[in-house]
N, CA, C and O of each residue as an XYZ file, in Angstrom:
376
protein
N     -24.596     -9.997     15.572
C     -23.912     -9.106     16.481
C     -24.917     -8.116     17.066
O     -25.592     -7.401     16.325
N     -25.012     -8.076     18.353
C     -25.835     -7.072     19.019
C     -24.983     -5.828     19.229
O     -23.890     -5.908     19.790
N     -25.474     -4.690     18.786
C     -24.668     -3.480     18.952
C     -24.524     -3.105     20.427
O     -25.434     -3.308     21.231
N     -23.379     -2.564     20.751
C     -23.119     -2.060     22.100
C     -23.412     -0.570     22.049
O     -22.771      0.171     21.304
N     -24.388     -0.132     22.847
C     -24.839      1.253     22.814
C     -24.688      1.856     24.204
O     -25.136      1.280     25.196
N     -24.057      3.013     24.265
C     -23.841      3.721     25.530
C     -24.209      5.194     25.347
O     -23.998      5.758     24.273
N     -24.753      5.811     26.381
C     -25.037      7.252     26.292
C     -23.754      8.071     26.417
O     -22.780      7.631     27.027
N     -23.769      9.260     25.834
C     -22.580     10.118     25.883
C     -22.198     10.464     27.314
O     -21.021     10.680     27.600
N     -23.167     10.520     28.213
C     -22.845     10.821     29.614
C     -21.948      9.742     30.209
O     -21.073     10.039     31.022
N     -22.162      8.493     29.808
C     -21.306      7.412     30.309
C     -19.900      7.524     29.739
O     -18.928      7.207     30.425
N     -19.781      7.962     28.515
C     -18.457      8.161     27.918
C     -17.681      9.209     28.711
O     -16.498      9.029     29.000
N     -18.348     10.296     29.056
C     -17.678     11.352     29.827
C     -17.271     10.859     31.210
O     -16.193     11.193     31.703
N     -18.127     10.072     31.828
C     -17.871      9.616     33.199
C     -16.942      8.404     33.258
O     -16.185      8.245     34.216
N     -17.001      7.559     32.243
C     -16.348      6.260     32.349
C     -15.649      5.853     31.050
O     -15.856      4.750     30.544
N     -14.828      6.745     30.520
C     -14.137      6.479     29.261
C     -13.346      5.173     29.302
O     -13.401      4.377     28.365
N     -12.611      4.958     30.394
C     -11.748      3.773     30.486
C     -12.556      2.485     30.314
O     -12.120      1.582     29.600
N     -13.704      2.388     30.943
C     -14.524      1.176     30.841
C     -15.011      0.967     29.403
O     -15.039     -0.163     28.917
N     -15.387      2.037     28.734
C     -15.850      1.915     27.352
C     -14.692      1.527     26.433
O     -14.867      0.719     25.521
N     -13.520      2.092     26.669
C     -12.343      1.714     25.881
C     -12.034      0.230     26.070
O     -11.668     -0.452     25.112
N     -12.175     -0.269     27.278
C     -11.938     -1.694     27.551
C     -12.958     -2.573     26.836
O     -12.609     -3.642     26.335
N     -14.218     -2.133     26.782
C     -15.244     -2.885     26.057
C     -14.831     -3.012     24.591
O     -14.942     -4.088     24.004
N     -14.359     -1.922     24.007
C     -13.911     -1.941     22.606
C     -12.781     -2.940     22.409
O     -12.798     -3.723     21.459
N     -11.802     -2.915     23.302
C     -10.641     -3.797     23.171
C     -11.019     -5.259     23.381
O     -10.551     -6.131     22.649
N     -11.863     -5.533     24.375
C     -12.223     -6.919     24.689
C     -13.137     -7.538     23.644
O     -12.951     -8.695     23.265
N     -14.117     -6.784     23.177
C     -15.097     -7.344     22.248
C     -14.673     -7.220     20.788
O     -15.210     -7.916     19.926
N     -13.704     -6.331     20.502
C     -13.289     -6.042     19.124
C     -14.458     -5.508     18.302
O     -14.468     -5.617     17.076
N     -15.440     -4.931     18.985
C     -16.619     -4.374     18.333
C     -16.692     -2.878     18.601
O     -16.180     -2.404     19.615
N     -17.323     -2.134     17.706
C     -17.507     -0.703     17.959
C     -18.555     -0.488     19.051
O     -19.448     -1.312     19.246
N     -18.430      0.619     19.745
C     -19.428      1.035     20.729
C     -20.106      2.276     20.168
O     -19.450      3.253     19.807
N     -21.418      2.219     20.103
C     -22.208      3.320     19.573
C     -22.582      4.248     20.714
O     -23.148      3.814     21.717
N     -22.266      5.523     20.561
C     -22.542      6.519     21.588
C     -23.768      7.327     21.157
O     -23.855      7.798     20.023
N     -24.705      7.472     22.088
C     -25.901      8.256     21.798
C     -25.836      9.603     22.499
O     -25.194      9.754     23.538
N     -26.507     10.565     21.912
C     -26.625     11.896     22.495
C     -28.110     12.252     22.416
O     -28.700     12.281     21.336
N     -28.696     12.520     23.572
C     -30.134     12.800     23.642
C     -30.952     11.670     23.007
O     -31.956     11.917     22.338
N     -30.508     10.431     23.228
C     -31.244      9.267     22.766
C     -31.076      8.924     21.296
O     -31.722      7.999     20.804
N     -30.236      9.639     20.594
C     -30.020      9.374     19.166
C     -28.561      9.040     18.902
O     -27.666      9.536     19.587
N     -28.329      8.200     17.907
C     -26.965      7.842     17.536
C     -26.152      9.078     17.199
O     -26.621      9.971     16.495
N     -24.911      9.122     17.715
C     -24.082     10.304     17.513
C     -22.677      9.947     17.040
O     -22.172     10.550     16.093
N     -22.037      8.968     17.693
C     -20.630      8.673     17.452
C     -20.395      7.174     17.586
O     -21.136      6.481     18.282
N     -19.364      6.680     16.919
C     -18.951      5.288     17.064
C     -17.504      5.282     17.507
O     -16.676      6.012     16.963
N     -17.201      4.455     18.500
C     -15.834      4.351     19.035
C     -15.373      2.906     18.886
O     -16.127      1.969     19.149
N     -14.122      2.740     18.458
C     -13.546      1.395     18.394
C     -12.055      1.462     18.695
O     -11.429      2.514     18.567
N     -11.493      0.317     19.099
C     -10.067      0.312     19.414
C      -9.246      0.409     18.130
O      -9.716      0.058     17.048
N      -8.019      0.888     18.271
C      -7.163      1.162     17.119
C      -6.865     -0.092     16.296
O      -6.860     -0.028     15.067
N      -6.619     -1.216     16.942
C      -6.296     -2.438     16.206
C      -7.480     -2.868     15.338
O      -7.305     -3.205     14.167
N      -8.680     -2.854     15.913
C      -9.868     -3.231     15.140
C     -10.098     -2.258     13.992
O     -10.467     -2.667     12.892
N      -9.881     -0.971     14.245
C     -10.033      0.034     13.203
C      -9.050     -0.214     12.060
O      -9.424     -0.171     10.888
N      -7.788     -0.473     12.412
C      -6.761     -0.730     11.389
C      -7.094     -1.964     10.565
O      -6.941     -1.957      9.344
N      -7.549     -3.026     11.229
C      -7.922     -4.245     10.520
C      -9.099     -3.991      9.583
O      -9.114     -4.476      8.452
N     -10.075     -3.237     10.053
C     -11.244     -2.921      9.234
C     -10.840     -2.084      8.017
O     -11.330     -2.313      6.911
N      -9.959     -1.129      8.222
C      -9.481     -0.301      7.112
C      -8.750     -1.153      6.076
O      -8.914     -0.939      4.875
N      -7.949     -2.111      6.527
C      -7.241     -3.000      5.602
C      -8.232     -3.866      4.835
O      -8.061     -4.082      3.635
N      -9.255     -4.360      5.503
C     -10.282     -5.152      4.831
C     -10.981     -4.331      3.748
O     -11.240     -4.830      2.653
N     -11.278     -3.093      4.053
C     -11.923     -2.216      3.077
C     -11.002     -1.984      1.887
O     -11.451     -2.008      0.741
N      -9.722     -1.761      2.147
C      -8.761     -1.533      1.068
C      -8.659     -2.753      0.161
O      -8.620     -2.612     -1.062
N      -8.616     -3.952      0.747
C      -8.541     -5.177     -0.052
C      -9.822     -5.345     -0.864
O      -9.770     -5.698     -2.042
N     -10.969     -5.092     -0.238
C     -12.245     -5.206     -0.953
C     -12.300     -4.237     -2.131
O     -12.781     -4.588     -3.209
N     -11.813     -3.031     -1.924
C     -11.801     -2.053     -3.010
C     -10.894     -2.503     -4.152
O     -11.228     -2.316     -5.322
N      -9.740     -3.099     -3.814
C      -8.854     -3.610     -4.861
C      -9.515     -4.758     -5.618
O      -9.378     -4.866     -6.837
N     -10.235     -5.621     -4.887
C     -10.939     -6.723     -5.535
C     -12.024     -6.208     -6.481
O     -12.166     -6.706     -7.598
N     -12.775     -5.228     -6.039
C     -13.831     -4.648     -6.877
C     -13.229     -4.019     -8.133
O     -13.744     -4.204     -9.236
N     -12.147     -3.283     -7.959
C     -11.484     -2.655     -9.100
C     -10.998     -3.713    -10.091
O     -11.171     -3.572    -11.301
N     -10.393     -4.763     -9.566
C      -9.887     -5.830    -10.428
C     -11.031     -6.539    -11.145
O     -10.925     -6.850    -12.331
N     -12.110     -6.793    -10.436
C     -13.251     -7.486    -11.051
C     -13.912     -6.611    -12.107
O     -14.294     -7.106    -13.167
N     -14.051     -5.335    -11.835
C     -14.614     -4.426    -12.847
C     -13.737     -4.392    -14.097
O     -14.244     -4.396    -15.218
N     -12.433     -4.360    -13.902
C     -11.507     -4.358    -15.035
C     -11.633     -5.657    -15.812
O     -11.621     -5.646    -17.043
N     -11.754     -6.777    -15.108
C     -11.888     -8.074    -15.770
C     -13.170     -8.128    -16.585
O     -13.163     -8.582    -17.729
N     -14.269     -7.666    -16.001
C     -15.558     -7.699    -16.688
C     -15.541     -6.819    -17.941
O     -16.102     -7.185    -18.974
N     -14.898     -5.666    -17.839
C     -14.870     -4.751    -18.976
C     -13.840     -5.147    -20.023
O     -13.744     -4.511    -21.073
N     -13.078     -6.182    -19.746
C     -12.099     -6.651    -20.704
C     -10.775     -5.918    -20.642
O      -9.904     -6.143    -21.482
N     -10.612     -5.056    -19.675
C      -9.360     -4.317    -19.535
C      -8.249     -5.281    -19.141
O      -8.488     -6.284    -18.469
N      -7.058     -4.967    -19.560
C      -5.921     -5.834    -19.234
C      -5.061     -5.225    -18.141
O      -3.855     -5.467    -18.084
N      -5.686     -4.430    -17.269
C      -4.932     -3.771    -16.204
C      -4.460     -4.750    -15.136
O      -3.417     -4.544    -14.515
N      -5.231     -5.818    -14.924
C      -4.905     -6.769    -13.868
C      -4.759     -8.148    -14.485
O      -5.650     -8.625    -15.188
N      -3.624     -8.784    -14.216
C      -3.416    -10.138    -14.727
C      -4.142    -11.126    -13.821
O      -4.553    -10.783    -12.713
N      -4.292    -12.349    -14.304
C      -4.913    -13.405    -13.508
C      -4.113    -13.613    -12.229
O      -4.694    -13.778    -11.157
N      -2.791    -13.608    -12.329
C      -1.952    -13.797    -11.142
C      -2.176    -12.686    -10.125
O      -2.260    -12.941     -8.924
N      -2.273    -11.441    -10.615
C      -2.511    -10.314     -9.702
C      -3.869    -10.454     -9.033
O      -3.996    -10.207     -7.833
N      -4.888    -10.847     -9.797
C      -6.214    -11.025     -9.228
C      -6.204    -12.131     -8.175
O      -6.796    -11.977     -7.107
N      -5.535    -13.242     -8.471
C      -5.453    -14.337     -7.505
C      -4.746    -13.891     -6.228
O      -5.132    -14.298     -5.132
N      -3.714    -13.058     -6.362
C      -3.009    -12.561     -5.189
C      -3.933    -11.679     -4.347
O      -3.968    -11.813     -3.123
N      -4.665    -10.797     -4.978
C      -5.598     -9.920     -4.261
C      -6.673    -10.755     -3.578
O      -7.016    -10.503     -2.423
N      -7.205    -11.749     -4.286
C      -8.235    -12.611     -3.716
C      -7.684    -13.385     -2.524
O      -8.364    -13.532     -1.508
N      -6.462    -13.876     -2.645
C      -5.837    -14.605     -1.527
C      -5.681    -13.715     -0.308
O      -5.916    -14.160      0.815
N      -5.288    -12.457     -0.512
C      -5.169    -11.512      0.598
C      -6.520    -11.302      1.279
O      -6.613    -11.276      2.506
N      -7.555    -11.154      0.474
C      -8.892    -10.928      1.027
C      -9.358    -12.130      1.830
O      -9.934    -11.977      2.907
N      -9.111    -13.329      1.308
C      -9.503    -14.545      2.024
C      -8.721    -14.675      3.317
O      -9.284    -15.049      4.347
N      -7.437    -14.373      3.277
C      -6.597    -14.462      4.478
C      -7.095    -13.491      5.548
O      -7.210    -13.863      6.716
N      -7.386    -12.264      5.162
C      -7.879    -11.272      6.118
C      -9.238    -11.705      6.647
O      -9.505    -11.588      7.843
N     -10.093    -12.199      5.772
C     -11.422    -12.633      6.196
C     -11.369    -13.782      7.173
O     -12.185    -13.847      8.092
N     -10.422    -14.696      6.996
C     -10.326    -15.845      7.892
C      -9.793    -15.455      9.262
O      -9.961    -16.206     10.223
N      -9.155    -14.299      9.370
C      -8.643    -13.831     10.666
C      -9.773    -13.342     11.560
O      -9.589    -13.246     12.773
N     -10.937    -13.031     10.997
C     -12.054    -12.511     11.775
C     -12.785    -13.596     12.543
O     -13.538    -13.291     13.468
N     -12.586    -14.828     12.190
C     -13.348    -15.911     12.815
C     -12.804    -16.278     14.164
O     -13.335    -17.173     14.822
């Protein structure tokens, strides 16, 4: 993935075009200020999907840590369900 980079002046002048880039590419747009990275902008749907992916990954990590430590907090069925959710979400990105 090549990052999409725009100067902050373009954001001020042409917000609509940058918002459309986010929606069409489903990628974040990196905004620079004085030539340095400053802000990242992305469309709401992509942000929500990314947040859900992070939440599933965190649940998987928690379950795996519990399994490794021998804790009985997560059953095999619960772990399989979490893993299935993660795989389903991951396959939607392709």
